[in-house]
C-alpha positions as CSV (number, residue, x, y, z in Angstrom):
1,M,14.6,-8.4,21.7
2,A,12.6,-9.0,18.5
3,Y,11.4,-6.4,16.1
4,H,7.7,-5.4,16.2
5,W,6.2,-5.3,12.7
6,R,3.5,-2.8,11.6
7,V,2.0,-1.7,8.4
8,F,2.7,2.0,7.4
9,L,0.6,3.5,4.7
10,Q,2.1,6.6,3.2
11,V,-0.8,8.9,2.6
12,K,1.0,11.6,0.7
13,E,4.1,11.9,-1.4
14,P,7.0,13.0,0.8
15,D,8.1,16.6,0.4
16,T,11.8,16.6,-0.2
17,T,12.1,19.8,1.9
18,E,10.4,18.2,4.9
19,P,12.1,15.7,7.3
20,T,8.8,13.8,7.8
21,M,6.1,12.2,5.8
22,K,2.4,11.7,6.6
23,A,1.4,8.1,7.2
24,V,-1.2,5.9,8.9
25,I,0.0,3.0,11.0
26,L,-1.9,-0.2,11.2
27,N,-0.6,-1.8,14.4
28,M,-1.8,-5.2,15.7
29,I,-0.7,-5.4,19.3
30,P,-1.4,-7.9,22.0
31,G,-4.4,-7.1,24.2
32,A,-4.3,-7.0,28.0
33,D,-4.3,-10.8,28.2
34,A,-1.2,-10.9,25.9
35,V,-2.9,-13.3,23.6
36,T,-5.8,-11.7,21.9
37,S,-5.2,-8.5,20.0
38,V,-6.1,-4.9,19.5
39,L,-5.9,-3.3,16.0
40,M,-4.6,0.3,16.5
41,S,-4.6,2.8,13.6
42,S,-3.2,6.3,13.9
43,S,-2.2,9.1,11.7
44,V,1.4,10.1,12.2
45,D,4.3,12.2,10.9
46,V,7.2,9.8,10.5
47,P,10.8,10.5,9.6
48,A,11.3,10.3,5.9
49,I,14.6,8.5,6.5
50,T,15.0,6.1,9.4
51,G,18.2,4.2,10.1
52,D,17.0,2.4,13.2
53,K,14.1,0.5,11.6
54,V,13.7,-2.3,9.2
55,E,11.7,-1.1,6.3
56,Y,10.3,-2.6,3.2
57,S,8.5,-0.2,0.8
58,I,6.1,-1.2,-2.0
59,Q,4.9,1.2,-4.6
60,P,1.2,0.6,-5.1
61,S,0.0,-0.3,-8.6
62,E,-3.5,0.9,-7.8
63,E,-4.8,3.5,-5.4
64,I,-6.7,2.5,-2.2
65,T,-7.8,4.8,0.5
66,V,-6.9,4.1,4.2
67,G,-10.6,4.0,4.9
68,K,-11.2,1.3,2.3
69,L,-8.3,-0.8,3.5
70,R,-9.5,-0.4,7.2
71,E,-13.0,-1.5,6.1
72,Y,-11.6,-4.5,4.2
73,I,-9.5,-5.5,7.3
74,T,-12.5,-5.4,9.7
75,D,-15.0,-6.9,7.2
76,N,-12.6,-9.9,6.7
77,D,-11.8,-10.4,10.4
78,F,-8.1,-9.3,10.3
79,D,-8.9,-7.7,13.6
80,K,-9.8,-11.0,15.2
81,Y,-6.3,-12.3,15.8
82,R,-4.6,-14.2,18.7
83,F,-0.8,-14.0,19.1
84,D,1.1,-17.2,19.8
85,D,1.9,-18.4,23.3
86,T,5.0,-16.1,23.4
87,G,3.0,-13.0,22.4
88,S,4.6,-13.1,18.9
89,G,2.9,-13.0,15.5
90,C,2.9,-9.4,14.4
91,R,5.1,-10.1,11.3
92,W,2.6,-12.9,10.3
93,W,-0.3,-10.5,10.6
94,C,1.5,-8.0,8.4
95,A,2.4,-10.7,5.9
96,I,-1.3,-11.6,5.6
97,V,-2.3,-8.0,5.0
98,L,0.5,-7.8,2.4
99,G,-0.8,-11.0,0.8
100,H,-4.3,-9.6,0.5
101,L,-3.1,-6.3,-0.9
102,E,-1.4,-8.3,-3.7
103,K,-3.7,-11.3,-4.3
104,K,-7.2,-10.0,-3.4
105,L,-7.2,-6.3,-3.7
106,R,-4.5,-6.2,-6.4
107,V,-3.3,-2.8,-5.3
108,I,0.4,-3.8,-5.1
109,P,2.4,-5.5,-7.9
110,A,2.3,-9.3,-8.3
111,G,5.3,-10.9,-6.5
112,A,5.5,-8.2,-3.8
113,Y,4.8,-10.8,-1.0
114,T,7.5,-13.2,-2.3
115,E,10.0,-10.3,-2.6
116,F,9.2,-9.3,1.0
117,E,9.8,-12.8,2.3
118,R,13.2,-12.9,0.4
119,K,14.2,-9.6,1.9
120,V,13.3,-10.8,5.4
121,E,15.3,-14.0,5.0
122,A,18.3,-11.9,3.8
123,L,17.9,-9.5,6.7
124,F,17.7,-12.4,9.2
125,K,21.3,-13.2,8.3
126,T,22.5,-9.7,9.1
127,V,20.8,-8.8,12.4
128,P,21.5,-9.9,15.9
129,S,20.1,-13.3,16.8
130,G,16.5,-13.3,17.9
131,R,15.6,-10.0,16.3
132,I,13.8,-11.7,13.4
133,P,12.5,-15.1,14.5
134,M,12.7,-17.8,11.8
135,P,10.6,-19.5,10.9
136,I,7.9,-16.8,11.2
137,R,5.9,-16.9,14.4
138,K,2.3,-17.3,13.6
139,G,-0.7,-16.2,15.6
140,E,-4.2,-17.4,14.7
141,F,-7.2,-15.7,13.1
142,Y,-10.4,-16.6,15.0
143,G,-13.2,-14.8,13.2
144,S,-15.6,-16.5,10.8
145,N,-13.4,-15.4,7.9
146,R,-9.9,-16.8,7.7
147,P,-7.7,-14.2,6.1
148,D,-4.7,-16.5,6.4
149,N,-6.3,-18.8,3.8
150,I,-4.9,-16.5,1.2
151,F,-1.9,-18.8,0.8
152,T,-3.9,-22.0,0.5
153,E,-6.5,-20.9,-2.1
């Protein structure tokens, strides 16, 4: 079984005395037809330390609110996404969000996307076969904007 990739936005510095932290999850999931998608966002308390998940943390270089990011995502058609024919493509969607956070919004340090890709490749070598498909499974953005053009501009 492959991992499902989501974007977690930590909304408050973790309290070292608390076992959880406040976060908002941006979760692109397959719709009822298993091809088109639904963008879910929810506010959650997540464990501050998780041993059963693959995590990659990036310290923002600039502040952005969850509302502004959500607005950017919908204004730029990130929510118009089709998964591939196997229902995969969540990591690609997250990668595109990460690319925009770095290259367009400039709220995370330059090079964060490249570092993320390197970490995924290293992780691929250590996890059970099939958990991290390589090469990355890509869905398709179908709105009038093409967020995935971030890598060809």
